[in-house]
Every structure is written in C-alpha cells, then in structure tokens.
DSSP file (Angstrom, degrees, kcal/mol; ACC not computed):
  #  RESIDUE AA STRUCTURE BP1 BP2  ACC     N-H-->O    O-->H-N    N-H-->O    O-->H-N    TCO  KAPPA ALPHA  PHI   PSI    X-CA   Y-CA   Z-CA
    1    1 A M     >        0   0    0      0, 0.0     4,-2.0     0, 0.0     5,-0.2   0.000 360.0 360.0 360.0 -43.5    0.0    0.0   -0.1
    2    2 A E  T  4  +     0   0    0      1,-0.2     4,-0.3     2,-0.2     0, 0.0   0.899 360.0  50.0 -55.2 -41.4    2.7    2.5    0.9
    3    3 A I  T >4 S+     0   0    0      1,-0.2     3,-1.1     2,-0.2    -1,-0.2   0.918 107.1  53.3 -62.6 -44.0    4.3    2.1   -2.7
    4    4 A F  T 34 S+     0   0    0      1,-0.3     3,-0.5     2,-0.1    -1,-0.2   0.892 116.7  38.0 -65.1 -42.3    1.0    2.7   -4.4
    5    5 A Y  T >< S+     0   0    0     -4,-2.0     3,-1.9     1,-0.2    -1,-0.3   0.270  82.2 107.6 -90.5  10.4    0.4    6.0   -2.5
    6    6 A S  T <  S+     0   0    0     -3,-1.1    -1,-0.2    -4,-0.3    -2,-0.1   0.677  71.0  63.1 -60.4 -20.1    3.9    7.2   -2.5
    7    7 A H  T 3  S+     0   0    0     -3,-0.5     2,-1.2    -4,-0.2    -1,-0.3   0.573  80.1  92.2 -81.3  -9.2    3.1    9.9   -5.1
    8    8 A L    <   -     0   0    0     -3,-1.9     2,-0.2     4,-0.1    -1,-0.1  -0.730  61.6-176.8 -94.4  97.1    0.7   11.6   -2.7
    9    9 A T     >  -     0   0    0     -2,-1.2     4,-2.6     1,-0.1     5,-0.2  -0.472  43.1-104.7 -81.8 164.7    2.9   14.1   -1.1
   10   10 A K  H  > S+     0   0    0      1,-0.2     4,-2.5     2,-0.2     5,-0.2   0.918 124.0  52.4 -57.9 -41.5    1.7   16.3    1.7
   11   11 A E  H  > S+     0   0    0      2,-0.2     4,-1.5     1,-0.2    -1,-0.2   0.897 110.2  47.2 -61.3 -37.2    1.6   19.3   -0.9
   12   12 A R  H  > S+     0   0    0      2,-0.2     4,-1.3     1,-0.2     3,-0.2   0.954 112.9  49.8 -71.3 -50.2   -0.5   17.2   -3.3
   13   13 A I  H >X S+     0   0    0     -4,-2.6     4,-0.8     1,-0.2     3,-0.6   0.898 107.0  54.5 -57.0 -42.4   -2.9   16.1   -0.4
   14   14 A A  H >< S+     0   0    0     -4,-2.5     3,-1.0     1,-0.2    -1,-0.2   0.910 105.6  54.8 -59.3 -42.5   -3.3   19.8    0.7
   15   15 A C  H 3< S+     0   0    0     -4,-1.5    -1,-0.2     1,-0.3    -2,-0.2   0.801 102.7  55.4 -58.7 -32.7   -4.4   20.6   -3.0
   16   16 A Y  H << S+     0   0    0     -4,-1.3    -1,-0.3    -3,-0.6     2,-0.2   0.696  84.9 102.1 -86.3 -11.1   -7.2   18.0   -2.9
   17   17 A K    <<  -     0   0    0     -3,-1.0     2,-0.4    -4,-0.8    -3,-0.0  -0.503  57.5-161.2 -71.0 134.2   -8.8   19.6    0.3
   18   18 A L        -     0   0    0     -2,-0.2     2,-1.1    96,-0.1    -2,-0.1  -0.891  23.3-122.7-112.4 141.9  -11.8   21.6   -0.5
   19   19 A V        -     0   0    0     -2,-0.4     2,-0.3    97,-0.0    96,-0.1  -0.772  40.8-166.2 -81.9 107.7  -13.4   24.2    1.7
   20   20 A M        -     0   0    0     -2,-1.1    97,-0.8    94,-0.4    98,-0.5  -0.679   8.9-161.0 -98.4 146.9  -16.9   22.7    1.9
   21   21 A I  E     -a   53   0A   0     31,-1.2    33,-2.5    -2,-0.3     2,-0.4  -0.908  15.3-130.7-118.2 151.1  -20.1   24.6    3.1
   22   22 A I  E     -ab  54 119A   0     96,-1.9    98,-2.4    -2,-0.4     2,-0.3  -0.883  27.0-175.6-100.4 136.3  -23.3   23.1    4.3
   23   23 A V  E     -ab  55 120A   0     31,-2.3    33,-1.9    -2,-0.4    98,-0.2  -0.969  35.4 -96.6-132.7 148.8  -26.5   24.4    2.9
   24   24 A S  E >>  -a   56   0A   0     96,-2.2     3,-1.0    -2,-0.3     4,-0.7  -0.412  32.1-136.4 -59.7 134.0  -30.2   23.8    3.6
   25   25 A A  G >4>S+     0   0    0     31,-1.8     5,-2.0     1,-0.2     3,-1.2   0.874 101.7  61.5 -63.1 -35.2  -31.4   21.3    1.0
   26   26 A C  G >45S+     0   0    0      1,-0.3    13,-2.0    30,-0.2     3,-1.1   0.816 100.7  54.1 -58.7 -31.2  -34.6   23.2    0.4
   27   27 A L  G <45S+     0   0    0     -3,-1.0    14,-2.9     1,-0.2    18,-0.4   0.686 101.6  58.5 -74.3 -15.9  -32.5   26.1   -0.8
   28   28 A A  G <<5S-     0   0    0     -3,-1.2    -1,-0.2    -4,-0.7    -2,-0.2   0.303 128.5 -98.6 -91.5   9.2  -30.7   23.9   -3.4
   29   29 A G  T < 5S+     0   0    0     -3,-1.1     2,-0.4     1,-0.3    -3,-0.2   0.565  77.7 141.7  89.0   6.8  -34.2   23.1   -4.8
   30   30 A I      < -     0   0    0     -5,-2.0     2,-2.2     1,-0.1     3,-0.3  -0.716  57.5-122.7 -84.5 133.0  -34.8   19.8   -3.1
   31   31 A N  S    S+     0   0    0     -2,-0.4     7,-0.2     1,-0.2    -1,-0.1  -0.516  72.1 118.0 -85.1  80.8  -38.3   19.3   -2.1
   32   32 A C        +     0   0    0     -2,-2.2    -1,-0.2     5,-0.3     6,-0.2   0.309  34.3 122.8-123.4  -0.5  -37.8   18.7    1.6
   33   33 A A  S >  S-     0   0    0      4,-2.3     3,-2.8    -3,-0.3    35,-0.1  -0.241  81.1 -98.1 -62.5 158.0  -39.7   21.6    3.2
   34   34 A Y  T 3  S+     0   0    0      1,-0.3    34,-2.7    33,-0.2    -1,-0.1   0.791 126.8  49.5 -45.3 -35.0  -42.5   20.8    5.7
   35   35 A N  T 3  S-     0   0    0     32,-0.2    -1,-0.3    31,-0.1     3,-0.1   0.348 121.0-105.9 -90.4   1.6  -45.0   21.3    2.8
   36   36 A G  S <  S+     0   0    0     -3,-2.8    -2,-0.1     1,-0.3     2,-0.1   0.458  90.6 102.2  85.0   7.9  -43.1   19.0    0.4
   37   37 A K        -     0   0    0     -5,-0.1    -4,-2.3    -4,-0.1    -1,-0.3  -0.396  64.7-123.9-106.8-173.0  -41.9   22.0   -1.7
   38   38 A N        -     0   0    0     -7,-0.2   -11,-0.1    -6,-0.2    -7,-0.1  -0.701   8.6-136.3-124.4 171.4  -38.6   23.7   -1.8
   39   39 A N        -     0   0    0    -13,-2.0    -9,-0.1    -9,-0.3    -8,-0.0  -0.451  37.1-162.7-129.5  57.8  -37.2   27.3   -1.3
   40   40 A R        -     0   0    0    -12,-0.1   -12,-0.2   -11,-0.1   -13,-0.2  -0.153  12.9-170.9 -57.2 126.2  -34.9   27.2   -4.3
   41   41 A E    >>  -     0   0    0    -14,-2.9     4,-2.7     1,-0.1     3,-0.6  -0.978  17.8-146.9-114.0 111.4  -32.2   29.8   -4.4
   42   42 A P  H 3> S+     0   0    0      0, 0.0     4,-2.4     0, 0.0     5,-0.2   0.885  98.2  53.3 -51.5 -44.7  -30.4   29.8   -7.7
   43   43 A I  H 3> S+     0   0    0      1,-0.2     4,-1.9     2,-0.2     5,-0.1   0.881 112.7  43.0 -59.6 -43.3  -27.0   30.9   -6.1
   44   44 A I  H <> S+     0   0    0     -3,-0.6     4,-1.6   -17,-0.2    -1,-0.2   0.910 111.3  53.7 -68.4 -42.0  -27.2   28.0   -3.6
   45   45 A E  H  X S+     0   0    0     -4,-2.7     4,-2.3   -18,-0.4    -2,-0.2   0.852 109.3  51.0 -61.4 -35.3  -28.3   25.5   -6.2
   46   46 A S  H  X S+     0   0    0     -4,-2.4     4,-2.0    -5,-0.3    -1,-0.2   0.889 106.1  52.9 -70.7 -41.3  -25.2   26.6   -8.2
   47   47 A L  H  <>S+     0   0    0     -4,-1.9     5,-2.3     2,-0.2     6,-0.9   0.840 110.7  48.5 -65.1 -28.6  -22.8   26.1   -5.3
   48   48 A V  H ><5S+     0   0    0     -4,-1.6     3,-1.8     4,-0.2    -2,-0.2   0.920 110.0  50.8 -72.9 -44.0  -24.1   22.5   -4.9
   49   49 A K  H 3<5S+     0   0    0     -4,-2.3    -2,-0.2     1,-0.3    -1,-0.2   0.833 108.2  53.4 -61.0 -30.5  -23.8   21.8   -8.7
   50   50 A K  T 3<5S-     0   0    0     -4,-2.0    -1,-0.3    -5,-0.1    -2,-0.2   0.419 116.4-114.2 -82.5  -2.3  -20.1   23.1   -8.6
   51   51 A G  T < 5S+     0   0    0     -3,-1.8    -3,-0.2     2,-0.2    -2,-0.1   0.664  87.7 112.8  82.0  13.1  -19.3   20.7   -5.8
   52   52 A K  S   <S+     0   0    0     -5,-2.3   -31,-1.2    -6,-0.2     2,-0.3   0.445  72.7  41.2-105.5  -3.3  -18.7   23.5   -3.2
   53   53 A A  E     -a   21   0A   0     -6,-0.9   -31,-0.2   -33,-0.2    -2,-0.2  -0.994  65.5-142.7-147.1 153.2  -21.6   22.9   -0.9
   54   54 A I  E     -a   22   0A   0    -33,-2.5   -31,-2.3    -2,-0.3     2,-0.3  -0.975  21.8-141.8-114.9 118.4  -23.4   19.8    0.6
   55   55 A P  E     +a   23   0A   0      0, 0.0     2,-0.3     0, 0.0   -31,-0.2  -0.594  30.4 160.2 -81.7 143.8  -27.2   20.1    0.9
   56   56 A L  E     -a   24   0A   0    -33,-1.9   -31,-1.8    -2,-0.3   -30,-0.2  -0.981  33.0-141.1-157.5 151.2  -28.9   18.7    3.9
   57   57 A C     >  -     0   0    0     -2,-0.3     4,-2.8   -33,-0.2     3,-0.4  -0.920   5.8-159.1-120.0 109.8  -32.1   19.0    5.7
   58   58 A P  H  > S+     0   0    0      0, 0.0     4,-0.6     0, 0.0    -1,-0.1   0.818  94.3  52.2 -51.5 -35.3  -31.9   18.8    9.6
   59   59 A E  H  4>S+     0   0    0      2,-0.2     5,-1.9     1,-0.2     4,-0.3   0.858 109.3  47.7 -76.7 -32.3  -35.5   17.8    9.9
   60   60 A Q  H >45S+     0   0    0     -3,-0.4     3,-2.6     1,-0.2    -1,-0.2   0.954 111.0  52.8 -67.3 -45.0  -35.2   14.9    7.5
   61   61 A L  H 3<5S+     0   0    0     -4,-2.8    -1,-0.2     1,-0.3    -2,-0.2   0.710 102.5  60.7 -66.8 -14.9  -32.0   13.9    9.5
   62   62 A S  T 3<5S-     0   0    0     -4,-0.6    -1,-0.3    -5,-0.3    -2,-0.2   0.623 125.1-105.8 -80.0 -10.8  -34.3   14.0   12.6
   63   63 A G  T < 5S+     0   0    0     -3,-2.6    -3,-0.2     1,-0.4     2,-0.2   0.466  73.6 138.8 104.3  -0.5  -36.4   11.4   11.0
   64   64 A F      < -     0   0    0     -5,-1.9    -1,-0.4     1,-0.1    -2,-0.1  -0.529  47.5-125.8 -82.8 149.2  -39.4   13.4   10.0
   65   65 A S        -     0   0    0     -2,-0.2    -1,-0.1     2,-0.2   -33,-0.0  -0.284  31.0 -88.0 -85.3 170.2  -41.0   12.7    6.6
   66   66 A T  S    S+     0   0    0     -2,-0.1     2,-0.2     1,-0.1   -32,-0.1  -0.996 114.3  35.4-125.6 121.1  -41.7   15.2    3.8
   67   67 A P  S    S+     0   0    0      0, 0.0     2,-0.3     0, 0.0   -32,-0.2   0.633  90.7 166.3 -75.9 173.3  -44.3   16.6    3.9
   68   68 A R        -     0   0    0    -34,-2.7     2,-0.1    -2,-0.2     3,-0.1  -0.885  42.5 -80.7-144.2 163.7  -44.6   16.9    7.7
   69   69 A L        -     0   0    0     -2,-0.3   -34,-0.0     1,-0.1   -35,-0.0  -0.483  57.9-101.4 -69.3 142.5  -46.6   18.8   10.3
   70   70 A R        -     0   0    0     -2,-0.1    21,-1.7    20,-0.1     2,-0.3  -0.275  41.8-158.4 -63.1 157.5  -45.4   22.4   10.7
   71   71 A M  E     +D   90   0B   0     19,-0.2     2,-0.3    20,-0.1    19,-0.2  -0.979  13.8 178.4-139.5 149.8  -43.3   22.9   13.8
   72   72 A E  E     -D   89   0B   0     17,-2.1    17,-2.6    -2,-0.3     2,-0.5  -0.969  32.7-106.7-147.4 163.8  -42.4   25.9   15.9
   73   73 A I  E     -D   88   0B   0     61,-0.4     2,-0.5    -2,-0.3     3,-0.4  -0.782  31.1-157.2 -94.1 128.4  -40.4   26.7   19.0
   74   74 A I  E     +D   87   0B   0     13,-3.3    13,-2.3    -2,-0.5    62,-0.1  -0.912  69.4  17.0-110.2 131.4  -42.4   27.5   22.1
   75   75 A G  S    S-     0   0    0     -2,-0.5     2,-0.3    11,-0.2    -1,-0.2   0.704 127.6 -29.2  88.5  24.6  -40.9   29.5   25.0
   76   76 A G  S    S-     0   0    0     -3,-0.4     2,-0.2    59,-0.1    -1,-0.2  -0.991  83.7 -59.4 146.6-144.1  -38.0   31.0   23.3
   77   77 A D     >  -     0   0    0     -2,-0.3     4,-1.5    -3,-0.1    70,-0.2  -0.563  61.5 -74.1-125.9-165.8  -35.6   30.1   20.4
   78   78 A G  H  > S+     0   0    0     68,-3.6     4,-2.2     1,-0.2    69,-0.2   0.824 129.5  56.9 -63.0 -33.2  -33.1   27.4   19.4
   79   79 A K  H  > S+     0   0    0     67,-0.3     4,-1.3     1,-0.2    -1,-0.2   0.935 108.9  48.1 -65.2 -42.0  -30.6   28.8   22.1
   80   80 A D  H  4>S+     0   0    0      2,-0.2     5,-3.2     1,-0.2     6,-0.9   0.833 108.6  52.9 -66.1 -33.7  -33.3   28.2   24.7
   81   81 A V  H ><5S+     0   0    0     -4,-1.5     3,-1.9     4,-0.2    -1,-0.2   0.916 106.5  53.5 -67.8 -46.1  -34.1   24.7   23.4
   82   82 A L  H 3<5S+     0   0    0     -4,-2.2    -1,-0.2     1,-0.3    -2,-0.2   0.840 110.2  47.1 -61.5 -31.0  -30.4   23.8   23.8
   83   83 A K  T 3<5S-     0   0    0     -4,-1.3    -1,-0.3    -5,-0.1    -2,-0.2   0.306 116.6-115.7 -96.1   7.9  -30.6   25.0   27.4
   84   84 A H  T < 5S+     0   0    0     -3,-1.9    -3,-0.2     2,-0.2    -2,-0.1   0.757  89.2 111.4  70.7  27.3  -33.8   23.0   28.0
   85   85 A K  S   <S+     0   0    0     -5,-3.2     2,-0.3    -6,-0.1    -4,-0.2   0.527  78.5  31.1-108.5  -9.2  -35.9   26.2   28.7
   86   86 A A        -     0   0    0     -6,-0.9     2,-0.3    -8,-0.1   -11,-0.2  -0.907  70.0-148.6-141.5 167.4  -38.0   25.9   25.4
   87   87 A K  E     -D   74   0B   0    -13,-2.3   -13,-3.3    -2,-0.3     2,-0.4  -0.925  17.1-121.4-141.2 164.5  -39.3   23.2   23.2
   88   88 A V  E     +D   73   0B   0     -2,-0.3     8,-1.9   -15,-0.3     9,-0.9  -0.879  35.4 179.3-105.4 130.5  -40.2   22.3   19.6
   89   89 A V  E     -DE  72  95B   0    -17,-2.6   -17,-2.1    -2,-0.4     6,-0.2  -0.947  22.7-130.6-129.8 152.8  -43.8   21.4   19.1
   90   90 A N  E >   -D   71   0B   0      4,-2.1     3,-2.8    -2,-0.3   -19,-0.2  -0.516  42.0 -91.9 -95.2 174.3  -45.7   20.4   16.0
   91   91 A I  T 3  S+     0   0    0    -21,-1.7   -20,-0.1     1,-0.3    -1,-0.1   0.703 127.0  58.2 -60.1 -17.1  -49.1   22.0   15.1
   92   92 A E  T 3  S-     0   0    0    -22,-0.2    -1,-0.3     2,-0.1   -23,-0.0   0.470 122.1-106.5 -86.8  -4.8  -51.0   19.2   16.9
   93   93 A G    <   +     0   0    0     -3,-2.8     2,-0.2     1,-0.3    -2,-0.1   0.426  68.7 148.2  89.8   2.9  -49.1   20.1   20.1
   94   94 A E        -     0   0    0      1,-0.1    -4,-2.1     2,-0.0     2,-0.8  -0.547  51.0-122.1 -72.8 139.0  -46.7   17.2   20.2
   95   95 A N  B     +E   89   0B   0     -2,-0.2    -6,-0.3    -6,-0.2     3,-0.2  -0.699  36.8 168.4 -80.5 110.1  -43.4   17.8   21.7
   96   96 A V    >>  +     0   0    0     -8,-1.9     4,-2.4    -2,-0.8     3,-0.5   0.244  37.0 117.8-101.4  10.2  -40.7   17.0   19.0
   97   97 A T  H 3> S+     0   0    0     -9,-0.9     4,-2.4     1,-0.3     5,-0.2   0.865  74.0  47.5 -48.8 -54.3  -37.8   18.5   20.8
   98   98 A N  H 3> S+     0   0    0      1,-0.2     4,-1.5     2,-0.2    -1,-0.3   0.856 110.4  53.3 -63.2 -34.2  -35.7   15.2   21.2
   99   99 A L  H <> S+     0   0    0     -3,-0.5     4,-2.2     2,-0.2    -1,-0.2   0.936 111.0  47.7 -65.2 -42.5  -36.3   14.2   17.5
  100  100 A I  H  X S+     0   0    0     -4,-2.4     4,-1.5     1,-0.2    -2,-0.2   0.890 109.8  50.7 -62.8 -38.5  -35.0   17.7   16.5
  101  101 A L  H  X S+     0   0    0     -4,-2.4     4,-1.6    -5,-0.2    -1,-0.2   0.803 106.6  57.0 -71.9 -28.8  -31.9   17.4   18.8
  102  102 A N  H  X S+     0   0    0     -4,-1.5     4,-1.6    -5,-0.2    -2,-0.2   0.924 107.7  47.3 -65.6 -47.0  -31.2   14.0   17.2
  103  103 A G  H  X S+     0   0    0     -4,-2.2     4,-2.2     1,-0.2    -2,-0.2   0.823 106.5  57.3 -72.7 -26.4  -31.1   15.6   13.8
  104  104 A V  H  X S+     0   0    0     -4,-1.5     4,-2.3     2,-0.2    -1,-0.2   0.898 105.8  51.5 -61.6 -39.8  -28.8   18.4   15.1
  105  105 A K  H  X S+     0   0    0     -4,-1.6     4,-1.5     1,-0.2    -2,-0.2   0.867 109.2  49.4 -68.7 -34.2  -26.4   15.8   16.2
  106  106 A E  H  X S+     0   0    0     -4,-1.6     4,-1.7     2,-0.2    -2,-0.2   0.926 111.6  49.3 -67.7 -41.8  -26.4   14.1   12.7
  107  107 A V  H  X S+     0   0    0     -4,-2.2     4,-2.5     1,-0.2     3,-0.2   0.907 108.5  53.0 -56.8 -47.3  -25.8   17.5   11.0
  108  108 A F  H  X S+     0   0    0     -4,-2.3     4,-2.4     1,-0.2    -1,-0.2   0.815 105.3  54.4 -58.9 -37.0  -23.0   18.2   13.4
  109  109 A K  H  X S+     0   0    0     -4,-1.5     4,-2.3     2,-0.2    -1,-0.2   0.876 110.3  47.9 -71.8 -32.1  -21.3   14.8   12.4
  110  110 A I  H  X S+     0   0    0     -4,-1.7     4,-2.7    -3,-0.2     6,-0.3   0.933 108.4  52.3 -68.5 -44.1  -21.5   15.8    8.8
  111  111 A V  H  X>S+     0   0    0     -4,-2.5     5,-1.4     1,-0.2     4,-1.0   0.918 113.9  43.8 -59.7 -42.1  -20.1   19.2    9.4
  112  112 A K  H ><5S+     0   0    0     -4,-2.4     3,-0.6     3,-0.2    -1,-0.2   0.948 111.0  56.0 -66.5 -45.7  -17.1   17.7   11.2
  113  113 A L  H 3<5S+     0   0    0     -4,-2.3    -2,-0.2     1,-0.3    -1,-0.2   0.847 116.9  32.7 -56.1 -41.7  -16.7   15.0    8.7
  114  114 A V  H 3<5S-     0   0    0     -4,-2.7   -94,-0.4    -5,-0.1    -1,-0.3   0.538 106.9-123.0 -95.5  -3.4  -16.4   17.4    5.7
  115  115 A G  T <<5 +     0   0    0     -4,-1.0    -3,-0.2    -3,-0.6    -4,-0.1   0.725  44.6 175.9  75.7  21.1  -14.6   20.1    7.8
  116  116 A A      < -     0   0    0     -5,-1.4    -1,-0.2    -6,-0.3   -95,-0.2  -0.300  19.9-178.0 -67.2 141.0  -17.2   22.7    7.0
  117  117 A K        +     0   0    0    -97,-0.8    42,-2.3     1,-0.2     2,-0.3   0.323  67.5  45.7-113.9   3.5  -16.7   26.1    8.7
  118  118 A E  E     - c   0 159A   0    -98,-0.5   -96,-1.9    40,-0.2     2,-0.3  -0.997  59.2-168.5-149.6 146.9  -19.7   27.8    7.3
  119  119 A V  E     -bc  22 160A   0     40,-2.5    42,-2.6    -2,-0.3     2,-0.5  -0.981  11.1-155.6-129.7 146.8  -23.5   27.0    6.8
  120  120 A I  E     -bc  23 161A   0    -98,-2.4   -96,-2.2    -2,-0.3     2,-0.2  -0.944  27.0-179.5-123.2 111.4  -26.1   28.7    4.9
  121  121 A F  E     - c   0 162A   0     40,-3.1    42,-2.4    -2,-0.5     2,-0.7  -0.649  34.6 -98.0-112.7 161.0  -29.5   27.9    6.2
  122  122 A K    >   -     0   0    0     -2,-0.2     3,-1.2    40,-0.2     6,-0.1  -0.680  43.2-131.4 -73.7 106.8  -33.2   28.8    5.5
  123  123 A D  T 3  S+     0   0    0     -2,-0.7     6,-0.2     1,-0.2    10,-0.1  -0.141  85.6  36.1 -56.4 163.8  -34.3   31.6    7.8
  124  124 A K  B 3  S+f  133   0C   0      8,-2.4    10,-1.0     1,-0.3    -1,-0.2   0.150  85.3 123.4  78.5 -15.3  -37.7   31.2    9.7
  125  125 A S    <>  -     0   0    0     -3,-1.2     4,-1.4     8,-0.2    -1,-0.3  -0.429  68.2-130.9 -81.7 151.0  -37.3   27.4   10.2
  126  126 A P  T  4 S+     0   0    0      0, 0.0    22,-2.6     0, 0.0    23,-0.2   0.728 110.9  30.8 -75.3 -16.4  -37.4   26.0   13.8
  127  127 A S  T  4 S+     0   0    0     20,-0.3    23,-1.8    21,-0.2    22,-0.6   0.814 133.2  28.0 -97.2 -47.4  -34.2   24.1   12.9
  128  128 A C  T  4 S+     0   0    0     21,-0.2    -7,-0.1    -6,-0.1    19,-0.1   0.716  80.2 128.7 -94.1 -19.0  -32.4   26.4   10.3
  129  129 A G     <  +     0   0    0     -4,-1.4    18,-3.4    -6,-0.2    -6,-0.2   0.013  28.1 176.9 -44.6 132.3  -33.6   29.8   11.2
  130  130 A V  S    S+     0   0    0     16,-0.2    -1,-0.1     2,-0.2     3,-0.1   0.830  78.2   4.4-108.5 -45.5  -30.6   32.2   11.6
  131  131 A K  S    S+     0   0    0      1,-0.3    14,-1.9    13,-0.1     2,-0.4   0.676 131.5  28.7-113.0 -27.4  -32.1   35.6   12.3
  132  132 A F  E     + G   0 144C   0     12,-0.3    -8,-2.4    -7,-0.0     2,-0.3  -0.981  53.9 176.9-137.7 148.1  -35.8   34.9   12.5
  133  133 A I  E     -fG 124 143C   0     10,-2.8    10,-2.8    -2,-0.4    -8,-0.2  -0.945  45.9 -80.3-139.3 162.5  -38.1   32.0   13.5
  134  134 A H  E     - G   0 142C   0    -10,-1.0   -61,-0.4    -2,-0.3     8,-0.3  -0.210  47.3-106.3 -61.4 154.1  -41.9   31.7   13.7
  135  135 A S        -     0   0    0      6,-2.6     7,-0.1     1,-0.1    -1,-0.1   0.530  42.4-115.9 -66.1 -12.2  -43.5   33.1   16.8
  136  136 A G  S    S+     0   0    0      5,-0.2    -1,-0.1   -62,-0.1   -64,-0.1   0.509 100.0  87.9  85.4   6.1  -44.4   29.8   18.4
  137  137 A K  S    S-     0   0    0      4,-0.2   -63,-0.1   -63,-0.0   -65,-0.0   0.230  94.4-123.0-116.3   8.5  -48.1   30.5   18.1
  138  138 A F  S    S+     0   0    0      3,-0.1   -68,-0.0     1,-0.1   -66,-0.0   0.818  76.6 123.1  45.9  40.0  -48.7   29.2   14.6
  139  139 A D  S    S-     0   0    0      2,-0.2    -1,-0.1     0, 0.0     3,-0.1   0.235  83.9-109.0-108.3  10.7  -50.0   32.5   13.6
  140  140 A G  S    S+     0   0    0      1,-0.3     2,-0.2     0, 0.0    -2,-0.0   0.405  79.2 125.4  78.5  -3.3  -47.7   33.2   10.7
  141  141 A K        -     0   0    0      1,-0.0    -6,-2.6    -7,-0.0     2,-0.3  -0.554  49.3-141.1 -90.7 156.6  -45.8   36.0   12.6
  142  142 A L  E     -G  134   0C   0     -8,-0.3     2,-0.3    -2,-0.2    -8,-0.2  -0.683  12.8-168.3-110.1 161.5  -42.0   36.0   13.1
  143  143 A K  E     -G  133   0C   0    -10,-2.8   -10,-2.8    -2,-0.3   -19,-0.1  -0.971  36.4 -92.4-142.3 156.3  -39.8   36.9   16.0
  144  144 A K  E    S+G  132   0C   0     -2,-0.3   -12,-0.3   -12,-0.2     2,-0.2  -0.396  74.6  94.4 -67.0 145.6  -36.0   37.3   16.2
  145  145 A G        -     0   0    0    -14,-1.9     2,-0.3    -2,-0.1   -21,-0.2  -0.761  64.8 -89.6 151.1 165.6  -34.1   34.2   17.1
  146  146 A M        -     0   0    0     -2,-0.2   -68,-3.6   -15,-0.1   -67,-0.3  -0.781  31.8-117.3-106.2 152.1  -32.3   31.2   15.9
  147  147 A G     >  -     0   0    0    -18,-3.4     4,-2.3    -2,-0.3   -20,-0.3  -0.337  38.5-102.7 -75.0 165.8  -33.5   27.8   15.0
  148  148 A V  H  > S+     0   0    0    -22,-2.6     4,-2.3     1,-0.2     5,-0.2   0.915 118.4  45.1 -58.8 -46.8  -32.1   24.8   17.1
  149  149 A C  H  > S+     0   0    0    -22,-0.6     4,-2.8     1,-0.2     5,-0.2   0.920 114.1  47.7 -63.6 -43.7  -29.6   23.6   14.5
  150  150 A S  H  > S+     0   0    0    -23,-1.8     4,-2.3     1,-0.2    -1,-0.2   0.867 112.0  51.0 -63.4 -38.3  -28.2   27.0   13.7
  151  151 A A  H  X S+     0   0    0     -4,-2.3     4,-1.7   -24,-0.3    -2,-0.2   0.880 112.0  47.5 -69.3 -38.2  -27.9   27.8   17.5
  152  152 A F  H  X S+     0   0    0     -4,-2.3     4,-1.1    -5,-0.2    -2,-0.2   0.939 113.6  44.9 -71.3 -43.7  -26.0   24.6   18.1
  153  153 A L  H ><>S+     0   0    0     -4,-2.8     5,-2.5     1,-0.2     3,-0.5   0.904 112.3  53.6 -67.7 -35.8  -23.6   25.0   15.2
  154  154 A H  H ><5S+     0   0    0     -4,-2.3     3,-1.2     1,-0.2    -1,-0.2   0.886 106.7  51.6 -58.8 -41.0  -23.1   28.7   16.1
  155  155 A R  H 3<5S+     0   0    0     -4,-1.7    -1,-0.2     1,-0.3    -2,-0.2   0.741 106.0  55.7 -65.4 -22.5  -22.2   27.6   19.6
  156  156 A K  T <<5S-     0   0    0     -4,-1.1    -1,-0.3    -3,-0.5    -2,-0.2   0.379 126.1-101.9 -96.0  -1.7  -19.6   25.1   18.1
  157  157 A G  T < 5S+     0   0    0     -3,-1.2     2,-0.4     1,-0.3    -3,-0.2   0.638  74.0 143.9  96.0  15.3  -18.0   28.0   16.3
  158  158 A I      < -     0   0    0     -5,-2.5     2,-0.6    -6,-0.2    -1,-0.3  -0.717  55.6-118.7 -89.8 135.9  -19.4   27.4   12.9
  159  159 A K  E     -c  118   0A   0    -42,-2.3   -40,-2.5    -2,-0.4     2,-0.5  -0.664  33.8-162.3 -80.9 117.0  -20.3   30.6   10.9
  160  160 A V  E     -c  119   0A   0     -2,-0.6     2,-0.3   -42,-0.2   -40,-0.2  -0.893  10.9-179.0-109.2 125.3  -24.0   30.5   10.3
  161  161 A K  E     -c  120   0A   0    -42,-2.6   -40,-3.1    -2,-0.5     2,-0.4  -0.866  12.4-148.5-117.0 153.7  -25.7   32.6    7.5
  162  162 A G  E      c  121   0A   0     -2,-0.3   -40,-0.2   -42,-0.2   -33,-0.1  -0.955 360.0 360.0-128.9 147.0  -29.3   32.7    6.8
  163  163 A I              0   0    0    -42,-2.4   -41,-0.2    -2,-0.4    -1,-0.1   0.255 360.0 360.0-123.9 360.0  -31.3   33.3    3.6
C-alpha cells in the first residue's frame, strides 16, 4: 500500500482539500420543506452543482418525513431549546424536541466529517432559522431568534448565515 500511495505528497494532499459549506437542502431546490416543496435559491443551487456545498435537511435527518406537520419553538428560540428552557412542538401540540436534537447531532457529524466552517440555512425554520423564526403561536408571525440547529452550530464556532 505504501508504494501505491507514495506519489501523494503532503503538498498534493493539501491541494485536494476543498473548503466545503453546508446548505439547507430546500435552498438547493430539493423538495424537503415541511409542505413538500422547496425554497430554491439559484446561487445555492449553483454552489451545490459546482461541488462547493453539501445540501442537507436537519428535519429529515431528525427522522421526519416530507411533507410533515409544521413545527415551531415554544418558549424562546433554538438557544433556549439547547438550554432546556424551550421546546419544539408540531401544530398538533406534540413535543418533538428530542427528535430535532437528534437531527442536530447528525448535522454536526456531517459538518465535522467534511470540515465545514460555514453553513447557509433557510431563515424562519425551527431548525435552520438564523435571524428569525416563527412566533411559536402558529399565527404566521415571526420573532427574532435562531433555530435549534443554527444555534448549536453557532455555539460550536461554525459561521451560520441565513437566507
């Protein structure tokens, strides 16, 4: 094996390393939003096509199907969920916080695996929201705050941007 790989010098290996970012799959045009649709952004789709970004959906990684019931954070935002001071519930009132947290762990595994230092997520989502999330009252209104996954990645030193 050593002989076969002898042509791979440290310099050549360094050239192979790409700076990868993670993006919300719905922004790349993948139909994974709660309603079965997407939130396609051409620039994000282009990054994925060029191999510069990896699309993923924290809610699908949590085990939720698409389409799925709407979810919102009650009692705060994603930072509060991580402190066990708020929870994520679906529109039927079911507490889905533990499932969301499982998805966050899976996202973080991928972030570490590919060495991503930046994510671009869909704002307003209970998982991905960066600047805004829904009010927690299922009334269509927004409030300032981060989703659970964004808050966790931010806490881990990952640059989180929202669209």
